[in-house]
Steps between C-alpha positions, in 0.01 A plus 500: 500500500604333176872572438435545128235762574738680737769499231255645245384773739861591581575526128198728457561726801871544429424578135261772614738641762803499270292595195700241313463131420876475443565657841262258670655209311850594611399539863301176509763302306260434214507565128293785358304239307421314823376819667283577197353150517424542871314824430304345213404207723371739767292683241362175358424344841325814626334601175634857509752716318765623743683741267405725214653342191493805272781697664874455515504543878340258744176661615257322729135471407240579765467126561879474515516767773246313712674168439840652591370605843345155548833336412683715757250394766525131408881505486507668840274229643714228338813654651345516848382141469850388407647687797248337734578160351872563548436594863311174553747278319810704596617447142549833317409481132467724198732784406695783661555795269778729619629828359861595578765752389719387211810503721352226719525264204877493542485237773319664791190286447673169425529365855149608610352337190692177563361485853144586393505237225595237757225611740225552240493197273166599344565873455629661182688829504471778245753785519466832322828695513466874448619829648186678382204548736237229450144498630477181709124476464499538122797266465333236717816477713518348847790718609765736374848577627548874508775736603446809712178646645159377390325767294161326461326502838236255376762223506656332800877480548710263708852620576747229401845647558720810486819465297801728510558718196873525439690733266698299245729560205659261253861410580578592139358854527772773496356661815547173690877559490468823702484540877132546582421634846166660418257535214670829414795293380285334232429650157169686499403391152495121536243422770247238384169540680202273564147621568511347850804701614472821301429696820838437666615857566871420521509395137519725194230516236510162322660510158296192414169413668344154472198310629674161478748410774647212300600747229649736760715212625610408147588858404705530818680173421569632148675807642241754389491660846440438868167422666315412818429127481312251722764299689347152440490560124869595472670318785644238264632769265684664791641168618624425147671839480296627204338768717654710775298621796545870556497662845430187712379708797238691300136417576206622296131424479426126503372306202166398652341191351126432543258231400186671375169313516169593338309434824572519871273222627424142397838457333547141374740291704723439197541878451572553871764227486656650187537837673649327805757306293601813309548698821702225669735464203544872429606558861791257457653701216 
């Protein structure tokens, strides 16, 4: 299929799914003007109006609804054809779109991406860093790194690794100067919680609750309180002396990391290899 046509159909379908030309432009690394031009070209080439022009919101016409479904079918066929071509030529091409927690942007993905770039010369990587739940299908993602159990049974998860969660406090925190033999020796009003470990029964009610592990780490470093932190994300802070590990013998629930895929079967080789590289590296941490 003509690459220009594929690009136009992607601009159209993502505009519909995001209900925003600016959102589609940002995701596809285009300007809003370029997306608008792609949509106008589709309308001109097909002799139809895709959107109602008399409203502030983007509303599909009847023809636009039919054309949207046709685009999804054609893009799916184009994707399958590319995968079959890659299997024949053994040369992965195209793009891998990955969604990952914000905390993984602090260096946890650097080595895997270096290796994948060397292996996949013709593949481009797009990373979307967020701690909010994202619909893989709507986002057009190939995989997502998620923490904890998989809530959506329609998706398929690959277990990558279990990391230790360790209680930490800043060396500068007043409580760090005390002898701490149990959690009872810690102040009750300075526990910083994260959504993934809020069920640990040995801990008090969090004074501060967050959905972003990177922020939990930073608040702990700043002496706001103590927290349960993933060992690979804070190992260097402990080695530098900025953080102290509390109760070295304590073991809680693991920080389970999964790769979530939109489908179980017929996974492209480049996606399979990406999951494999991530798992291999995470297990070394």
